C-alpha positions in Angstrom: 64.3 102.5 187.8 66.8 103.5 185.1 70.3 104.0 186.6 72.0 107.4 186.2 75.3 107.1 184.4 78.3 109.2 185.2 82.1 109.2 184.8 82.9 109.8 188.4 80.8 109.7 191.6 82.2 111.2 194.7 80.6 110.1 198.0 81.0 112.8 200.6 81.2 116.6 200.1 83.8 117.6 202.7 87.0 119.3 201.7 88.4 116.2 200.0 85.2 115.3 198.3 84.3 118.7 196.8 87.9 119.3 195.9 88.0 116.0 193.9 84.6 116.7 192.3 85.5 120.2 191.2 88.9 119.2 189.9 87.4 116.2 187.9 84.8 118.5 186.4 87.5 121.1 185.5 89.2 118.2 183.7 86.2 117.5 181.6 84.6 114.6 183.5 80.9 114.2 184.3 80.6 114.2 188.1 78.0 113.4 190.6 78.7 114.6 194.2 76.7 112.7 196.8 76.2 114.2 200.3 73.8 113.0 203.0 73.6 116.4 204.7 71.8 119.4 203.3 74.9 121.6 203.1 78.2 120.9 201.4 81.5 121.2 203.2 81.5 118.2 205.5 82.5 118.3 209.1 85.4 120.7 208.5 83.2 123.5 207.3 80.0 122.8 209.2 81.1 121.4 212.6 84.9 121.5 212.7 87.7 123.6 211.2 85.7 126.7 210.2 83.4 127.2 213.2 86.2 126.5 215.7 88.5 129.0 214.0 85.7 131.6 214.0 85.2 131.2 217.7 89.0 131.1 218.3 89.2 134.5 216.5 86.4 136.0 218.5 87.9 134.9 221.8 91.4 135.9 220.8 90.1 139.4 220.5 88.9 139.2 224.1 92.3 138.0 225.3 94.1 140.7 223.4 91.8 143.4 224.9 92.6 142.1 228.3 96.3 142.3 227.8 96.2 145.7 226.1 95.9 147.3 229.5 99.6 146.6 230.0 100.2 148.7 226.9 98.3 151.7 228.2 95.1 151.0 226.3 92.2 150.0 228.6 88.9 148.6 227.6 85.8 147.8 229.7 85.1 144.2 230.5 83.6 142.5 227.4 79.9 141.6 227.4 79.1 138.3 225.7 75.9 138.0 223.7 76.0 134.2 223.1 73.1 134.3 220.7 74.8 137.0 218.6 78.2 135.1 218.8 76.5 131.9 217.7 74.7 133.7 214.9 77.9 135.3 213.6 79.6 131.9 213.6 76.7 130.4 211.7 76.8 133.2 209.2 80.4 132.4 208.4 79.4 128.7 207.8 76.4 129.7 205.6 78.5 132.1 203.5 81.0 129.4 202.7 78.5 126.6 202.1 76.5 128.8 199.7 79.8 129.5 197.9 80.4 125.8 197.5 77.0 125.2 196.1 77.5 128.0 193.6 80.9 126.6 192.5 79.3 123.1 192.0 76.6 124.6 189.8 79.0 126.7 187.7 81.2 123.6 187.1 78.2 121.4 186.2 78.7 119.1 189.1 75.4 117.4 190.0 74.8 117.4 193.7 72.7 114.6 195.0 71.5 114.7 198.6 71.2 111.3 200.2 73.1 108.4 201.7 75.3 106.4 199.4 75.6 102.7 199.5 77.6 100.5 197.2 75.5 97.8 195.5 78.6 96.5 193.7 81.9 97.8 192.2 80.1 99.9 189.6 76.8 100.8 191.2 76.0 103.3 194.0 72.5 103.3 195.5 71.6 106.7 196.9 68.8 106.9 199.4 67.2 110.4 199.0 64.2 112.0 200.5 62.3 111.2 197.3 63.3 107.6 197.2 66.2 105.5 195.9 68.4 106.4 193.0 71.0 104.3 191.3 74.2 105.7 189.9 76.4 103.7 187.4 79.9 105.0 187.4 83.3 104.4 185.8 85.1 105.3 189.0 84.0 106.2 192.5 85.9 108.3 195.1 85.0 107.7 198.8 85.3 110.9 200.9 82.9 110.4 203.8 85.2 111.6 206.5 85.3 110.8 210.2 83.4 111.6 213.4 84.3 112.4 216.9 84.9 109.2 219.0 82.7 108.8 222.0 83.6 105.7 224.1 80.6 103.7 225.3 81.6 104.4 229.0 81.1 108.1 228.3 78.0 107.9 226.1 75.3 108.6 228.7 72.7 110.0 226.3 73.0 113.2 228.2 73.6 116.5 226.3 75.9 117.6 229.1 78.5 115.2 227.7 79.7 116.8 224.5 81.9 116.0 221.5 83.5 118.8 219.5 80.3 118.9 217.4 78.0 119.8 220.3 80.6 122.1 221.9 80.7 124.2 218.7 77.0 124.8 219.0 77.6 127.1 222.0 74.4 126.1 223.7 75.7 127.7 227.0 78.8 128.7 228.8 79.1 126.1 231.6 80.5 127.3 234.9 82.7 124.2 235.2 83.9 122.3 232.2 86.0 119.1 232.0 87.9 118.5 228.8 88.9 114.9 228.3 91.9 114.7 226.1 94.7 117.3 225.6 95.1 116.9 221.9 94.6 119.7 219.4 90.8 119.7 219.6 90.7 119.6 223.4 93.2 122.4 223.7 91.6 124.6 221.1 88.1 124.3 222.4 89.3 124.4 226.0 90.8 127.8 225.2 87.5 129.0 223.7 85.5 128.1 226.7 88.0 129.4 229.2 88.1 132.7 227.5 84.3 132.9 227.5 84.3 132.4 231.2 84.2 128.7 232.0 86.5 127.2 234.7 88.3 124.5 232.7 90.0 121.4 233.8 91.9 119.4 231.1 92.7 115.7 231.8 95.1 113.6 229.6 95.9 109.9 230.0 99.4 110.4 228.5 102.3 112.3 230.1 102.2 115.3 227.7 99.7 117.6 226.0 99.6 117.6 222.2 101.1 114.2 221.9 103.4 113.9 218.8 104.1 117.6 218.7 107.8 118.6 219.1 108.5 119.3 222.7 110.1 122.7 221.9 106.8 123.8 220.2 104.5 122.3 222.8 106.2 124.0 225.7 104.9 127.6 225.2 101.4 126.2 224.7 101.7 124.4 228.1 102.8 127.7 229.7 99.8 129.5 228.4 97.4 126.7 229.3 98.6 126.6 232.9 97.5 130.2 233.3 94.3 129.9 231.2 92.9 126.7 232.7 92.2 125.9 236.3 94.3 122.7 236.0 95.9 120.3 233.5 96.1 116.8 234.8 98.5 114.5 232.9 98.8 110.7 233.4 95.1 110.8 234.5 92.5 108.5 233.1 88.7 109.0 233.2 87.3 105.7 234.4 83.6 106.4 234.1 80.9 109.1 234.1 77.4 109.2 235.4 74.5 111.7 235.4 74.1 113.4 238.8 71.2 115.8 238.7 72.2 118.7 236.5 75.9 117.7 236.5 78.1 114.9 235.4 79.9 112.9 238.0 83.3 111.8 236.8 85.6 109.2 238.3 89.3 109.7 237.6 92.1 107.2 238.1 95.5 108.7 239.1 98.3 106.3 240.1 95.8 103.6 240.8 93.7 105.8 243.1 90.1 106.8 242.3 88.8 110.3 242.6 85.3 111.7 242.0 84.3 115.2 240.9 81.2 116.8 239.3 81.1 119.2 236.3 78.4 121.2 234.6 79.5 119.8 231.2 82.2 117.4 229.9 83.8 117.7 226.5 85.2 114.4 225.2 88.1 114.8 222.7 89.7 111.4 222.5 90.2 111.1 218.7 88.1 110.5 215.6 86.8 107.3 213.9 86.2 106.8 210.1 82.7 106.8 208.7 83.2 103.4 206.9 80.2 101.5 208.3 77.0 101.0 206.2 78.7 102.0 202.9 78.3 98.6 201.3 82.0 98.2 200.9 81.6 94.4 201.5 79.9 94.3 198.1 83.1 95.6 196.5 86.8 94.6 196.6 87.7 97.5 198.8 89.0 96.5 202.2 89.5 98.0 205.7 92.6 97.8 207.9 92.6 96.8 211.5 91.6 100.3 212.6 88.7 100.5 210.3 90.2 102.8 207.6 90.0 102.0 203.9 93.2 100.5 202.5 94.6 102.5 199.6 97.8 102.6 197.6 99.9 105.7 196.8 97.4 106.6 194.1 94.5 106.5 196.6 93.1 103.4 194.9 91.5 100.7 197.0 91.6 97.0 196.4 88.8 97.6 193.9 90.2 99.1 190.7 87.1 101.2 190.2 87.0 102.7 193.7 89.3 105.3 195.4 89.3 106.6 198.9 90.7 109.9 200.2 90.9 112.0 203.4 90.0 110.8 206.9 88.6 107.4 205.7 92.0 106.6 204.2 93.8 107.1 207.5 97.0 109.0 208.2 96.8 112.6 209.3 93.1 113.6 209.6 93.5 117.0 208.0 91.3 118.9 205.6 94.2 120.0 203.3 95.6 116.4 203.2 92.1 115.3 202.0 92.1 118.0 199.3 95.5 117.0 198.0 94.5 113.3 198.0 91.4 114.3 196.0 93.6 115.7 193.3 95.9 112.7 193.4 92.9 110.4 192.9 91.5 112.4 190.0 94.9 112.5 188.3 95.3 108.8 188.8 91.9 108.2 187.2 92.9 110.3 184.3 96.0 108.2 183.7 98.4 110.9 184.9 101.3 110.1 187.2 100.4 111.2 190.7 101.4 109.8 194.1 100.9 110.6 197.8 104.4 109.5 198.6 106.7 112.2 199.9 104.1 114.9 199.8 104.8 117.5 202.5 101.7 117.9 204.6 101.8 120.7 207.2 99.9 120.6 210.5 98.6 123.5 212.5 97.2 123.6 216.0 95.2 126.8 216.7 96.0 127.1 220.3 97.4 130.2 222.0 100.1 130.4 220.8 99.6 128.6 217.5 101.8 125.6 216.6 102.7 124.6 213.1 105.1 122.2 211.5 106.0 120.2 208.4 108.4 117.5 207.5 110.6 115.7 210.0 110.7 116.5 213.7 113.8 116.3 215.8 112.4 113.3 217.7 111.5 111.5 214.4 115.0 112.1 213.1 116.5 110.5 216.2 114.2 107.5 216.0 115.1 107.0 212.3 118.8 107.4 212.9 119.0 110.4 210.5 122.0 112.7 211.2 120.6 116.2 211.6 121.4 119.5 213.1 118.8 121.7 214.7 118.7 125.5 214.5 116.4 127.5 216.8 115.6 131.2 216.6 113.7 132.6 219.7 111.1 135.2 219.1 112.3 137.1 222.1 114.9 138.3 219.6 112.3 139.3 216.9 111.5 143.0 216.7 108.1 142.2 215.2 107.2 139.7 217.9 108.1 142.2 220.6 106.0 144.9 218.9 103.1 142.4 218.9 103.8 141.8 222.6 104.2 138.1 221.8 107.8 137.1 222.3 106.8 133.6 223.4 107.5 132.0 220.0 110.2 129.9 218.4 111.2 129.0 214.8 113.0 125.7 214.4 114.7 123.9 211.5 115.7 120.3 211.3 118.5 120.2 208.8 120.4 117.4 207.1 123.9 117.5 208.7 125.6 116.6 205.4 123.7 118.2 202.5 122.2 121.1 204.6 118.8 120.4 203.1 115.9 121.5 205.2 114.1 118.3 206.4 111.7 119.8 208.9 110.3 123.2 210.0 108.5 123.9 213.3 107.0 127.2 214.5 105.2 128.1 217.7 103.9 131.6 218.1 101.2 134.0 217.0 100.1 133.3 213.4 102.4 130.3 213.1 99.8 128.7 210.8 100.2 131.6 208.4 104.0 131.2 208.3 104.4 127.4 207.9 103.6 127.6 204.1 107.0 129.0 203.5 108.5 125.9 205.2 106.4 123.6 203.0 107.6 125.4 199.9 111.2 125.2 201.0 110.9 121.5 201.5 109.0 120.9 198.3 111.7 122.8 196.4 114.6 120.9 198.1 115.9 124.1 199.7 119.0 124.2 201.8 119.5 126.3 205.0 121.7 128.5 202.8 118.8 129.2 200.4 116.7 130.3 203.3 119.5 132.4 204.9 120.2 134.2 201.7 116.5 134.9 200.9 115.9 138.5 202.0 112.8 138.8 204.2 111.0 142.0 205.0 111.7 143.8 208.3 110.1 143.8 210.8 108.0 140.7 210.2 107.6 137.3 211.8 108.6 135.8 208.5 112.1 137.0 209.3 112.4 134.4 211.9 112.8 131.7 209.2 115.7 133.5 207.7 117.3 134.1 211.0 116.8 130.5 212.1 118.8 129.5 209.0 121.4 132.1 209.9 121.6 130.5 213.4 122.5 127.2 211.7 125.6 128.9 210.2 126.4 130.9 213.3 125.9 134.4 212.1 122.3 135.6 212.9 121.9 139.3 213.2 119.5 139.5 216.2 120.8 136.8 218.5 124.3 135.4 219.2 125.6 131.9 218.8 129.2 130.8 219.2 129.2 127.8 216.9 130.2 128.7 213.3 129.7 126.6 210.2 131.1 127.2 206.8 128.3 127.0 204.2 128.6 124.4 201.4 129.8 125.9 198.1 
C-alpha cells in the first residue's frame, strides 16, 4: 500500500490536537488529523468540559430559582425531564463537533478516523474501518489526551460505579450517590447531582477539598458544599467496593477503623491517566516519565526530533486551554519560529458554586519558594454588584511582589469567577503592577471592579472597604 505523505500529522483531535492542526494549516502546512472517535473534540467537548458546563448551567438555574423566593419572586418546584435535559446537553455537543468538522474542511485539514500507531519515527499506521493506512510525515504531534482513572479495586464491571464519562450520560438520578474524590471534577459533578435531587456524600482521602487551591478561595466552596451535600468526609479512604444487589457496598477507612455503607451509585473522581499505551512510541525515540507522561522540552518536542507531544499526554496541568496553547507552541517550533512553554501564564477554573479561578503564584507557593510578597484581598461583601446578584460570598485576591509591586498571582472565588480571571492573566502577561490595576478605571457596578479595588486595598485606599495600612505607590 502506497503511504500517504504529509507535512504534519496530528494524532488526537481534542482541543490541543485540533488547535494545532488548524494553526498549522493556516500557516500553509499540509495536515492530516487522526482521531479514533467518530466526532472531533476529544474528551473535553464530548465527555468533559462542555457537557459538564452545560449541566452546571442547567442546574444553576434551578438553584437560582430556589433562592429567588427570598427576593420576593417565587417559582413552582421545577420538574426534571431527564430525557429532555440529556437531549439538550447532547445538542450542545453536536453543534460544536459539527462546527469543528466544518472548520477542518474549510482549512483543508484531512480528517482520518482510526487509531494511530507509530511504526517508526516517520511513519504512522492508522487502523481505520476500511483497513490500514500508512502516513509518512515530516513531523508528528501527539495529542491523544487522558482518561479518568479507575483503580482496580473499584473496577467491578458494574455500571453503578461511574467515572465522569458515565456520570455525564445522565442515565438516572440516583437516590444516594457517593463521590470518591473532592477535586474539581468530583465537586462539580457532585453539585450537578445534588441539585437534580440525589443525596450526595463526598469522601476525600486528603485533609481538604480542592487540594492545591488557595485556602481563601476554597473556603466559600466548602461552605456551600456543606449545605448542598449530605456530608463531606475528609481524611477518609475508600478501601474496597462490592456489588450488593442493586447497590454498591463501600468499605471506608477512617482513623484505622472500617465502616460499611451502601449506595445506589458511586462516582469515582481520583484523577486522570495519559493515553500513552499502544501508540508504538517504543518504535521511536520518544520516552515516558515515571508517571507515564511523554517527556517534552519547552518547545513540546520529545526525545525524537520528528515528534512533539502536547496537552494531557505531556503532563502538567490537565487543562484544555493549556493543550491549545501548547499546540501553537509545537507548530511554531516546527516552523522554526521561537516559541516556548516557559513562563506562560495558564489560568485554572473550577466551576463549582461559587466558581474558583486563579493564575500565577498562590500565597502558599510564594511562601514555599521564599518569595517576599504582600497579599491584598477585596471581599465581595463590599461589592455593590455582588450584593445586587445576591452573591456576596466571593473574594478577589492579589499576590504582589513586595519590592517591585508587580502582580505575581490572582485568585478569585465567586459567581462568574471564570469570566473574570482573563483580566488577571492579561495583567501578568503584560507585567502589570498593582498601581496599573488600581489606576485602570473599571465600570460600576460590576464584578470586574473587585480587581481594581483589590489593588487599591494593597495601597490602603479602597473606596468600598476600609483598611488601616497605607502604602506609598512607587513612582
